[in-house]
N, C-alpha and C positions, 0 to 999 in steps of 0.2 A: 534482579531486575530484567525488564527485558527491554532491547533495544531495537528499532525497526530500522532497514537499512538496505542496502543495494549491494548485490554481490557483481563482480565484474566491472568493465568499464560504466562509469557514471556521467559520462560527457551527455549532458542535455536530456538526461531522465532514462538513458540508457541501461541495460544491465538486467538481471533477473532479481525482482525484490523478494527479499528474505527476511525472516524474524531470527535474531540471535536470542536463544533462549538458555541460559545459564553456560556460555561457551560452545553449545552447539549452533550448527547454521540449518535452518530447515526452509527449503525453497517453498514460496508462497505460489507462484505461477510456473506452470510449464507451458512451452510452446508445443502445440499440435499441428503438424501438416495435414490437413483435411483436403487438399486440392483434388486428390484422386478419387475421393469419395462423392457417388453419385446418389443423390437422395437424402434422406434423413441423415443427421450427422449424430444424433444422439445414441445410437448403439456404438458408435466409434470413440465415445468419452469415457474415460476413465471415472469410475465412482468411488467417492471416499466410502469407508466403512459407515461412518456416520456424517452425513453432510453438514448437519449442524453445529458439530462441536466445535471445529477449527475456527469457522468466524467469530462465533461466539466467545471463545477464549480469547480471540485477539481483540475483540472490543473490550472485554473484561480487564484484558490487561492494559490498554491504553487508557480506561477509566481510572485504571488503579494508579496509575503514572500521575495522571492529571490531579487526582486527589491528593496525592503525596507530594507532588513537585510542582503543582500550579502550571502558569503558563509556561513555563520551561519545557514541561513535559509535552505540549503542544506540538512544538518543533519538531519533535524526534519522529513522530509517525508522518508529519506534513513532508519532511526530507525524504524518508524512506519510503513513504507510498507513492508521492508524487513528484518527488526529484527537486523539491522547490524549499530553499533556505530562504525564511523572512527573519528582518530584523525586528519589525514590529507586526503585531498580529491585527492590529486596526487597519481596515481597509478604508482608503481614502475616498473621497466622492468623486475624484477623477478616475480613479480605478473602477470604480462601479458603472460610471458613464462608457467607460472605453469597453466593458466588459458587454455593456448593454448594446453598444453599437455593433460588437463584433457577431451579434446572433441573429 
Protein backbone atom coordinates (compact mmCIF):
# COMPACT_ATOMS: atom_id res chain seq x y z
CA UNK A 1 0.00 0.00 0.00
CA UNK A 2 1.24 3.48 -0.84
CA UNK A 3 0.39 6.47 1.31
CA UNK A 4 1.11 9.99 0.11
CA UNK A 5 1.98 12.50 2.81
CA UNK A 6 4.33 15.25 3.92
CA UNK A 7 7.54 15.09 5.90
CA UNK A 8 8.42 17.83 8.34
CA UNK A 9 6.09 20.52 9.63
CA UNK A 10 2.70 20.29 7.97
CA UNK A 11 1.39 23.69 8.96
CA UNK A 12 -0.56 25.22 6.10
CA UNK A 13 0.93 22.96 3.47
CA UNK A 14 4.59 23.44 4.43
CA UNK A 15 7.04 20.58 4.42
CA UNK A 16 8.54 18.40 1.76
CA UNK A 17 6.03 16.18 -0.07
CA UNK A 18 7.03 12.55 0.18
CA UNK A 19 5.80 9.10 -0.77
CA UNK A 20 5.86 6.30 1.78
CA UNK A 21 6.39 3.05 -0.08
CA UNK A 22 6.26 -0.03 2.13
CA UNK A 23 8.09 1.58 5.04
CA UNK A 24 10.56 3.74 3.12
CA UNK A 25 10.26 7.50 2.63
CA UNK A 26 11.10 8.83 -0.83
CA UNK A 27 11.26 12.64 -1.32
CA UNK A 28 9.11 13.83 -4.21
CA UNK A 29 10.44 17.41 -4.47
CA UNK A 30 13.79 19.00 -3.72
CA UNK A 31 14.38 22.73 -3.36
CA UNK A 32 17.12 24.25 -5.48
CA UNK A 33 18.66 27.67 -4.89
CA UNK A 34 19.20 29.03 -8.39
CA UNK A 35 19.51 32.70 -7.41
CA UNK A 36 23.20 32.78 -8.34
CA UNK A 37 22.57 31.31 -11.81
CA UNK A 38 22.60 33.80 -14.67
CA UNK A 39 21.19 32.61 -17.96
CA UNK A 40 19.46 29.30 -18.62
CA UNK A 41 18.88 27.22 -15.48
CA UNK A 42 18.34 23.96 -17.37
CA UNK A 43 21.96 22.82 -17.20
CA UNK A 44 21.89 23.28 -13.40
CA UNK A 45 18.82 21.10 -12.83
CA UNK A 46 19.28 17.49 -11.77
CA UNK A 47 17.92 14.98 -14.25
CA UNK A 48 16.41 11.64 -13.27
CA UNK A 49 17.70 8.57 -15.04
CA UNK A 50 14.27 8.05 -16.60
CA UNK A 51 12.11 11.15 -16.39
CA UNK A 52 8.85 9.33 -17.09
CA UNK A 53 8.90 6.41 -14.67
CA UNK A 54 8.48 8.22 -11.33
CA UNK A 55 5.42 10.35 -12.24
CA UNK A 56 3.77 7.48 -14.08
CA UNK A 57 4.37 5.12 -11.17
CA UNK A 58 2.85 7.66 -8.74
CA UNK A 59 -0.25 7.98 -10.95
CA UNK A 60 -0.53 4.18 -11.23
CA UNK A 61 -0.33 3.86 -7.43
CA UNK A 62 -3.04 6.50 -6.93
CA UNK A 63 -5.30 4.82 -9.52
CA UNK A 64 -4.78 1.46 -7.82
CA UNK A 65 -5.72 3.00 -4.45
CA UNK A 66 -8.89 4.53 -5.93
CA UNK A 67 -9.88 1.26 -7.60
CA UNK A 68 -9.40 -0.74 -4.41
CA UNK A 69 -10.57 1.79 -1.78
CA UNK A 70 -12.94 4.09 -3.69
CA UNK A 71 -13.52 7.69 -2.62
CA UNK A 72 -11.57 7.25 0.62
CA UNK A 73 -8.39 6.77 -1.43
CA UNK A 74 -8.80 10.16 -3.11
CA UNK A 75 -8.35 11.88 0.24
CA UNK A 76 -4.84 10.43 0.72
CA UNK A 77 -3.17 12.08 -2.29
CA UNK A 78 -5.20 15.27 -1.83
CA UNK A 79 -3.88 15.60 1.72
CA UNK A 80 -0.36 14.54 0.72
CA UNK A 81 0.09 16.66 -2.40
CA UNK A 82 -2.06 19.68 -1.57
CA UNK A 83 -2.05 19.72 2.23
CA UNK A 84 -5.86 19.77 2.13
CA UNK A 85 -8.18 17.48 4.05
CA UNK A 86 -11.84 17.54 3.02
CA UNK A 87 -14.74 15.83 4.69
CA UNK A 88 -16.69 15.74 1.44
CA UNK A 89 -15.40 15.36 -2.09
CA UNK A 90 -18.36 17.28 -3.47
CA UNK A 91 -17.60 20.93 -4.30
CA UNK A 92 -20.51 23.23 -3.54
CA UNK A 93 -21.79 25.86 -5.96
CA UNK A 94 -20.66 28.51 -3.47
CA UNK A 95 -17.08 27.15 -3.48
CA UNK A 96 -17.08 27.13 -7.28
CA UNK A 97 -18.32 30.73 -7.37
CA UNK A 98 -15.65 31.81 -4.86
CA UNK A 99 -12.93 30.13 -6.93
CA UNK A 100 -14.18 31.82 -10.11
CA UNK A 101 -14.27 35.21 -8.38
CA UNK A 102 -10.70 34.74 -7.13
CA UNK A 103 -9.32 34.30 -10.65
